[in-house]
C-alpha positions in Angstrom: -4.9 -32.0 26.8 -2.4 -30.7 24.2 -1.5 -34.1 22.8 -5.1 -34.9 22.0 -5.7 -31.4 20.5 -2.7 -31.8 18.3 -3.6 -35.3 17.3 -7.1 -34.1 16.2 -5.4 -31.4 14.0 -2.4 -33.2 12.6 -0.9 -31.0 9.8 -1.2 -31.9 6.2 1.7 -31.9 3.7 3.4 -28.6 3.6 1.6 -27.3 6.6 2.9 -26.1 10.0 0.7 -26.4 13.0 1.8 -23.5 15.2 1.4 -24.0 18.9 1.2 -20.6 20.6 3.9 -20.1 23.1 3.7 -18.1 26.4 6.1 -17.3 29.2 5.4 -17.0 32.9 6.8 -13.7 34.1 7.1 -13.9 37.9 9.4 -16.5 39.5 7.6 -16.0 42.8 4.5 -17.6 41.3 6.3 -20.8 40.2 5.2 -22.6 43.4 1.6 -22.6 42.0 1.1 -26.4 41.5 -1.4 -25.8 38.8 0.8 -23.6 36.7 0.9 -26.0 33.8 -2.7 -27.1 34.2 -4.3 -23.8 33.2 -7.1 -24.1 30.5 -7.1 -21.4 27.8 -9.5 -19.1 29.7 -7.4 -19.3 32.9 -4.3 -18.5 30.8 -5.9 -15.5 29.3 -6.9 -14.3 32.8 -3.3 -14.7 33.9 -2.2 -12.7 30.8 -4.7 -9.9 31.6 -3.4 -9.8 35.2 0.2 -9.5 34.0 1.5 -12.9 35.0 1.9 -14.4 31.5 2.8 -12.9 28.2 3.4 -14.2 24.6 6.8 -15.7 24.4 9.8 -13.3 24.1 7.6 -10.2 23.5 10.0 -8.1 25.5 13.1 -9.5 24.1 12.5 -10.5 20.4 8.9 -9.8 19.4 9.6 -10.6 15.7 10.0 -14.2 16.6 6.3 -14.7 17.5 4.2 -11.7 16.6 3.0 -13.3 13.4 1.1 -15.9 15.6 -1.4 -13.0 16.3 -2.0 -13.6 20.0 -4.8 -11.1 20.1 -6.8 -13.2 17.6 -5.9 -16.4 19.5 -7.3 -15.0 22.8 -10.5 -14.0 21.1 -11.2 -17.5 19.7 -12.6 -20.1 22.1 -11.1 -23.0 20.2 -14.4 -25.0 20.2 -15.9 -23.7 17.0 -12.7 -22.7 15.2 -9.8 -25.1 15.5 -7.2 -23.3 13.4 -6.5 -19.9 11.8 -3.9 -19.1 9.1 -1.1 -16.6 9.6 1.4 -15.3 7.2 5.1 -16.0 7.5 7.1 -12.9 8.4 10.9 -12.3 8.6 12.4 -13.7 11.8 9.3 -15.8 12.6 10.2 -18.7 14.8 7.1 -20.4 16.2 6.9 -23.7 17.9 5.5 -26.0 15.2 4.3 -29.5 14.5 4.9 -30.8 11.0 4.7 -34.1 9.1 7.9 -36.0 9.0 7.9 -36.7 5.3 9.9 -35.7 2.1 8.5 -32.2 2.1 10.4 -31.3 5.3 13.8 -29.5 5.1 16.6 -30.5 7.4 18.0 -28.0 9.9 21.0 -26.1 8.5 24.0 -27.6 10.3 26.0 -24.5 9.9 24.1 -23.0 12.8 25.4 -24.4 16.0 25.1 -23.2 19.6 22.6 -20.4 20.1 20.9 -18.3 17.5 19.1 -18.2 14.2 18.8 -22.0 13.6 15.0 -22.1 14.1 14.5 -18.8 12.2 16.4 -20.2 9.2 14.5 -23.5 9.3 11.1 -21.7 9.4 12.2 -19.5 6.5 13.2 -22.5 4.4 9.8 -24.1 5.0 7.9 -20.9 4.2 10.0 -19.5 1.3 11.4 -22.6 -0.4 8.9 -25.3 0.4 5.8 -23.0 0.5 4.5 -24.3 3.9 1.5 -22.6 5.4 1.2 -21.7 9.0 -2.0 -22.6 10.9 -2.3 -21.6 14.6 -3.8 -24.1 17.0 -6.7 -22.3 18.7 -7.3 -24.8 21.6 -3.8 -25.4 22.8 -0.6 -23.6 23.9 2.7 -24.2 25.5 4.3 -22.2 28.4 7.8 -21.8 29.7 9.2 -20.6 32.9 11.9 -17.9 33.0 15.3 -19.4 33.4 19.0 -18.6 33.3 20.4 -17.8 29.9 22.5 -20.6 28.5 26.3 -20.3 28.1 25.8 -20.3 24.3 23.3 -17.4 24.6 25.7 -15.4 26.8 28.6 -16.2 24.5 26.7 -15.2 21.4 24.6 -12.2 22.4 26.1 -10.8 25.6 29.8 -11.0 25.0 31.5 -7.8 23.8 34.9 -9.5 23.4 34.3 -12.0 20.6 33.1 -11.9 17.0 30.5 -14.7 17.3 27.5 -12.3 17.0 29.0 -10.7 13.9 29.8 -14.1 12.4 26.3 -15.4 13.1 24.7 -12.3 11.5 26.8 -12.7 8.4 25.9 -16.4 8.2 22.3 -15.6 8.6 22.3 -12.9 5.9 24.1 -15.3 3.5 21.7 -18.1 4.3 18.6 -15.9 3.8 20.0 -14.9 0.3 20.5 -18.6 -0.5 17.0 -19.4 0.6 15.4 -16.6 -1.4 17.3 -17.5 -4.5 16.6 -21.2 -4.1 20.3 -22.1 -3.8 20.0 -24.3 -0.7 17.4 -26.2 1.2 18.9 -29.4 2.7 22.5 -29.3 4.0 
């Protein structure tokens, strides 16, 4: 199970354990009682059949492309437990980290939907020099669901300035991160 796999590969200091994320594409298949019990090979078969894809590849591929899903699918997870990937701009994987002094706090200026995880990952990679190691034998999967009110307010509204404000805050924060101005707020 995923817990046991993570426990066997607990991250070291300044290391992120990346858990590959997938999404189920067809709501009509949600009745499948074994949806969340697929082993890696079964998940790969569902991917090849078009039922599953890496998380947000149609919507925001920059968030998860660095995980290198093609490589993940080629590794059986028995001989090789982890592989390293490089941080890339807008990367926002699901991670497991040590809860110690090397960890940055989330930036509290980011509320509601958008950019909070991207900024947190950037802080870890750029300021704290964390490495990213992908877990070969595990994954997480999500079902498609309604977009949250915050998502709609931020990204789908044409009548407010939240999206512009969020973009400006993100750009300012990334400059701060790259120049070492801010880590923990």
